[in-house]
C-alpha positions in Angstrom: 133.2 101.3 102.6 133.2 97.6 101.5 132.9 96.7 97.8 129.2 95.7 98.1 128.1 98.9 99.7 130.2 101.0 97.3 128.3 99.3 94.4 125.0 100.2 96.1 126.0 103.8 95.9 126.8 103.6 92.2 123.6 101.7 91.6 121.7 104.6 93.2 123.2 107.0 90.7 122.2 104.6 87.8 118.7 104.4 89.2 118.4 108.2 89.4 119.4 108.3 85.7 116.6 105.8 85.0 114.1 108.0 86.8 115.3 111.0 84.7 115.0 108.9 81.5 111.4 108.0 82.2 110.8 111.7 83.0 112.2 112.7 79.6 110.0 110.0 77.9 106.9 111.3 79.7 107.7 114.9 78.7 108.2 113.8 75.1 104.8 112.0 75.0 103.1 115.2 76.1 104.3 117.2 73.1 105.0 114.5 70.5 103.6 111.2 69.2 105.0 108.1 71.0 102.3 105.4 71.3 104.3 102.5 72.8 103.7 103.2 76.5 100.7 104.4 78.4 101.4 107.7 80.0 99.6 106.9 83.2 101.4 103.6 83.5 104.7 105.4 82.9 103.8 107.9 85.7 103.2 105.1 88.2 106.5 103.4 87.2 108.3 106.8 87.4 107.0 107.6 90.9 107.4 104.2 92.4 110.9 103.7 91.1 111.9 107.2 92.2 110.8 106.5 95.7 112.0 102.9 96.0 114.9 102.6 93.5 116.4 106.0 94.1 115.6 107.7 97.4 114.8 104.7 99.7 117.7 102.6 98.2 120.1 105.5 98.7 118.9 106.3 102.2 119.1 102.6 103.2 122.7 102.5 101.9 123.9 105.8 103.5 122.3 104.9 106.9 124.2 101.6 106.9 127.4 103.5 106.1 126.6 105.8 109.0 126.5 102.8 111.4 129.8 101.5 109.9 131.5 104.8 110.8 130.6 104.6 114.5 133.4 103.6 116.7 133.1 100.4 118.8 129.8 99.4 117.2 129.5 95.8 116.0 126.5 94.8 113.8 125.7 92.3 111.0 126.3 94.1 107.7 125.1 91.1 105.7 121.4 91.4 106.8 121.3 95.0 105.4 123.0 93.9 102.2 120.3 91.3 101.7 117.5 93.7 102.4 118.9 96.4 100.1 119.3 93.8 97.3 115.7 92.6 97.7 114.5 96.2 97.8 116.3 96.8 94.5 114.7 93.7 93.0 111.3 95.0 94.1 112.1 98.5 92.7 113.0 97.0 89.3 110.0 94.8 89.5 107.7 97.8 90.0 109.5 99.7 87.3 108.7 97.1 84.6 105.3 96.0 86.0 103.8 99.5 86.4 105.2 100.5 83.0 103.5 97.5 81.3 100.3 97.1 83.3 99.8 100.0 85.7 98.1 98.8 88.9 97.9 95.0 88.6 98.7 91.9 90.5 102.4 91.9 89.7 103.0 95.6 90.4 101.0 95.6 93.6 102.8 92.4 94.8 106.2 94.0 94.3 105.0 97.2 96.0 103.7 95.2 99.0 106.9 93.2 99.4 108.9 96.5 99.2 106.8 97.9 102.1 107.3 94.8 104.2 111.1 95.0 103.5 110.9 98.6 104.9 109.4 97.2 108.1 112.2 94.6 108.5 114.8 97.3 107.8 113.3 99.6 110.4 113.2 96.7 113.0 116.9 95.8 112.5 118.1 99.4 112.2 116.4 100.7 115.3 117.9 97.7 117.2 121.4 98.6 116.0 120.8 102.3 116.9 120.5 101.2 120.5 124.3 100.5 120.4 125.0 104.2 119.7 125.3 106.7 122.6 121.9 108.2 123.4 123.3 111.7 123.0 124.3 111.3 119.3 122.2 113.9 117.4 121.4 111.6 114.4 119.8 108.9 116.5 116.4 110.5 117.0 116.2 111.7 113.4 116.8 108.2 112.1 114.2 106.7 114.5 111.6 109.2 113.5 112.4 108.7 109.8 111.8 105.0 110.0 108.7 105.5 112.0 107.2 107.8 109.4 108.2 105.4 106.6 106.2 102.7 108.3 103.3 105.1 109.0 103.1 106.2 105.4 102.3 102.6 104.3 98.9 102.9 106.0 97.8 105.1 103.1 99.0 102.5 100.6 97.2 99.6 102.3 94.0 101.7 102.5 94.3 102.3 98.7 94.7 98.6 98.1 91.7 97.9 100.3 89.5 100.3 98.3 90.7 98.7 95.0 90.1 95.2 96.3 86.6 95.9 97.5 85.8 98.1 94.5 84.5 100.8 96.9 86.5 103.8 95.8 85.5 107.2 97.2 87.2 110.1 95.5 88.0 112.0 98.7 89.2 108.8 100.5 91.3 107.9 97.5 93.0 111.3 97.3 93.4 111.5 101.1 95.2 108.1 101.1 97.5 109.2 98.3 98.4 112.5 100.1 98.8 110.6 103.4 101.4 108.4 101.8 103.1 111.2 100.0 103.2 113.5 103.1 104.8 110.9 105.4 107.2 109.9 102.7 108.3 113.4 101.8 108.0 115.3 105.1 108.6 112.2 107.3 110.8 109.4 105.9 112.9 111.5 103.4 113.2 114.6 105.4 114.1 113.1 108.8 116.6 110.6 107.2 118.5 113.4 105.4 118.5 115.4 108.6 120.0 112.5 110.4 122.7 112.3 107.8 123.3 116.1 108.1 123.7 115.9 111.8 126.2 113.1 111.4 128.5 115.6 109.7 127.8 118.6 111.9 128.6 116.6 115.0 132.2 116.5 113.9 132.6 120.2 114.6 134.8 120.6 117.7 132.4 123.0 119.3 129.2 121.2 118.3 126.3 121.5 120.7 123.1 119.8 119.8 119.9 121.9 119.6 117.2 119.4 120.6 114.5 122.0 119.8 115.1 121.5 116.1 114.1 117.9 116.2 111.4 118.3 118.8 109.5 121.1 117.0 109.8 119.5 113.5 108.8 116.0 114.7 105.9 117.4 116.7 104.7 119.3 113.6 104.8 116.4 111.1 101.6 114.6 111.9 99.3 117.7 112.2 101.0 119.1 109.0 99.3 116.3 107.1 96.0 118.3 107.4 97.6 120.9 105.1 97.3 118.3 102.3 93.6 117.8 102.8 92.3 121.3 103.4 90.2 121.0 100.3 87.9 118.8 102.4 85.0 120.3 104.3 86.6 120.2 107.8 85.2 121.5 111.1 86.6 125.0 111.9 88.4 123.7 115.0 90.5 121.3 112.9 92.3 124.3 111.4 94.0 124.9 114.7 96.3 121.9 114.1 97.8 123.0 110.7 98.3 126.5 112.1 100.1 125.0 115.0 102.2 122.8 112.6 103.4 125.7 110.4 104.4 127.8 113.5 106.5 124.8 114.7 108.0 124.3 111.3 109.0 128.0 110.9 110.5 127.9 114.4 112.4 124.7 113.7 113.7 126.2 110.4 114.9 129.3 112.3 116.7 127.2 114.9 118.3 125.1 112.1 119.5 128.2 110.3 121.0 129.4 113.6 122.8 126.1 113.9 124.4 126.5 110.5 125.5 130.1 111.4 127.1 128.8 114.7 129.1 126.2 112.8 129.8 128.2 109.7 133.6 128.0 110.3 133.5 124.3 110.5 131.3 124.0 107.3 133.5 126.4 105.4 136.8 124.8 106.3 135.8 121.1 106.0 133.1 121.0 103.3 134.3 121.7 99.7 132.7 124.5 97.8 130.5 122.4 95.5 129.1 120.7 98.5 128.3 124.0 100.2 126.6 125.2 97.1 124.4 122.1 96.7 123.5 122.0 100.4 122.7 125.7 100.2 120.3 125.1 97.3 118.7 122.2 99.2 118.2 124.4 102.3 116.7 127.2 100.1 114.2 124.7 98.7 113.3 123.5 102.2 112.7 127.1 103.2 110.4 127.6 100.2 108.6 124.4 101.1 107.9 125.6 104.6 106.8 129.0 103.3 104.4 127.4 100.8 102.9 125.3 103.5 102.5 128.4 105.6 100.5 130.0 102.8 98.4 126.9 102.3 96.8 127.2 105.8 94.3 129.5 104.0 91.7 127.1 102.5 91.1 129.3 99.4 94.8 129.2 98.5 95.0 125.5 99.2 92.0 124.7 97.0 93.4 126.8 94.3 96.8 125.2 94.4 95.5 121.6 94.4 93.1 122.5 91.6 96.0 122.9 89.1 98.1 119.9 88.2 101.2 121.8 87.3 101.3 123.4 90.7 101.0 120.0 92.4 103.8 118.6 90.2 106.0 121.6 91.0 105.6 121.1 94.7 106.2 117.3 94.5 109.4 118.0 92.4 110.5 120.7 94.8 110.6 118.1 97.6 111.8 115.1 95.7 114.4 116.9 93.5 115.4 120.3 95.0 115.4 119.2 98.7 115.9 115.4 98.8 117.9 114.6 95.7 120.2 117.6 95.8 121.0 116.8 99.5 121.7 113.1 98.8 124.0 114.0 95.9 125.7 116.7 97.9 126.2 114.3 100.8 127.6 111.5 98.6 130.0 114.1 97.2 131.0 115.2 100.7 131.7 111.6 101.8 133.6 110.8 98.6 131.1 108.3 97.4 130.8 110.5 94.3 134.4 111.1 93.2 135.5 114.7 93.9 136.6 115.4 90.3 135.8 118.3 88.0 133.5 116.3 85.8 131.4 115.3 88.8 131.3 118.9 90.0 130.2 120.1 86.6 127.5 117.5 86.4 126.2 118.3 89.9 126.1 122.0 89.4 124.4 121.6 86.0 121.8 119.2 87.5 121.1 121.8 90.3 120.5 124.5 87.6 118.2 122.1 85.8 116.2 121.3 89.0 115.5 125.0 89.6 114.9 125.7 86.0 112.3 123.0 86.0 110.6 124.5 89.1 110.6 128.0 87.4 108.9 126.7 84.3 106.3 124.7 86.2 105.7 127.8 88.4 105.1 129.9 85.3 102.8 127.3 83.9 100.9 127.2 87.2 100.5 130.9 87.4 99.3 131.0 83.7 96.8 128.4 84.6 95.1 130.7 87.1 94.0 132.9 84.2 93.6 130.0 81.8 96.3 131.6 79.7 98.3 129.3 77.4 102.0 130.1 77.1 103.4 128.6 73.9 106.2 126.0 73.9 106.2 125.4 77.7 105.9 121.7 77.2 108.9 121.8 74.8 110.9 123.8 77.3 110.1 121.3 80.0 111.3 118.5 77.7 114.5 120.4 77.1 115.1 120.9 80.8 114.4 117.2 81.4 117.0 116.3 78.8 119.5 118.8 80.3 119.1 117.2 83.8 119.5 113.7 82.4 122.7 114.6 80.6 124.0 116.2 83.8 123.5 113.0 85.7 125.3 111.1 83.0 128.3 113.3 83.6 128.3 112.2 87.3 128.2 108.6 86.3 131.0 109.1 83.8 133.1 110.7 86.5 133.4 107.2 88.1 135.6 106.4 85.2 137.7 109.6 85.5 139.3 109.9 89.0 141.9 112.4 87.9 141.8 116.2 88.1 141.0 116.2 91.8 139.4 119.4 92.9 141.6 121.6 95.0 139.8 124.2 97.0 141.4 127.6 97.2 
C-alpha cells in the first residue's frame, strides 16, 4: 500500500469520527439547549458526509487497493488518487455547506460534483476490471455496485428538478429520497462490500464460487425498491415484484451462509478472532435486514413502520452502521490497514457494542411509539450511546500511534 493510499485509509477513520461527532451534537440538541446550528441542516450534513466522506471514500480506496493486489495487472493509480481527493473535497464542502445553509446553491453544487466524480470513477474502474480474469468472484459484485451507485443518482437529480421547478409533490419527493437510499444501501454499499468479502474468500485453497449468490441478490435489488414505497396506493399486481424480491434475497442469504460454512476452516485459521466477531455481527445485521424486508411485504406493516420516525432511523442505522460500517472496519483490520493492536481491538469491539445498543434503544422507542407511550430518558440514553461510540472510534484512531502489543491469537 503506497503512502497516499494509506493516508486515505486513515482519513476514512477520521471522517467516521466526524460523522459520529455530528451524531452526538444532534442527539444533544434533542434533549438540551444548543442554538448555534439548525437541526435539519445538521441532519443533511451528517447524512451526506456519512455517505460521501465515510462510506464512498472508504469503498473507493479499498477497491483501488483490491486492484493493486491483483497479479500482472497494470493500471494508472494516479487517476484514482485524484478522484478520491476531489471526492474528499466535495465531502468536506457538503459537510460545511449543508451545516450552514441546508439545501442551497453551494451544497447542491458540491453534491452534484460528487455524483459526477462517481460516474468517472465507475468508468475507469470498470475498464480496469476487464484486466482481471473473468472468473474472479469479486468482479461482478464490483460492477453491480458501481452500476447501482450511478442508478441511485437518478433519485437525487429528480429531487433537484422538483426543487428547481418548485413543483414538489410529497409522494414524488419521498419516493425519490427512498430511491436514492435504496440503491445506495442495498446496491452500491452492499455489492461493494460483498466484492471485498469475496476477494478474501477466494484465497481459500478449496474455494468454489457460488454464482447463485450474486445472481439472486442482483436480480432482487431493483424490484426490492418497491418495498420502500408500499405506502403508496399501488395496483395489486405490483406486489408480485417485492414478494419475488424477498424470496430471492432469502435464498441468496441461505446460499451465502452455506458458503461461510464450507470455508469455515479457512476463515478460522486465517482471520483473527476480532475480525470474525465483527464480520459475524455484520452478517447478523444483514440477516435482520432481510427478515425485516420480508415482513414489510405486508402493506399494513410497511405503513406502520414508515409512520414512525424512530423506526425509519433504526433501519437506516442498521444498514449504515451495523452492516456497512462494521464490515468496513473489520475488513480494514483484516488487511492490516487498522493496526492489529489491543487498543484497536478494544475500540472496535466497544464500537460494535455501541452500534447494537443504539439499535436496541431505537427499537424500544419505536415499539413504544406504537402505543404512543413515552419512556423517560430515552433521548438521554441515545446521547450516552452516541458518545460511547464516538469515544470507541477515537481509540481506533489513537491505535495508529501505538503499534506495539500486537495481538497473538491462541
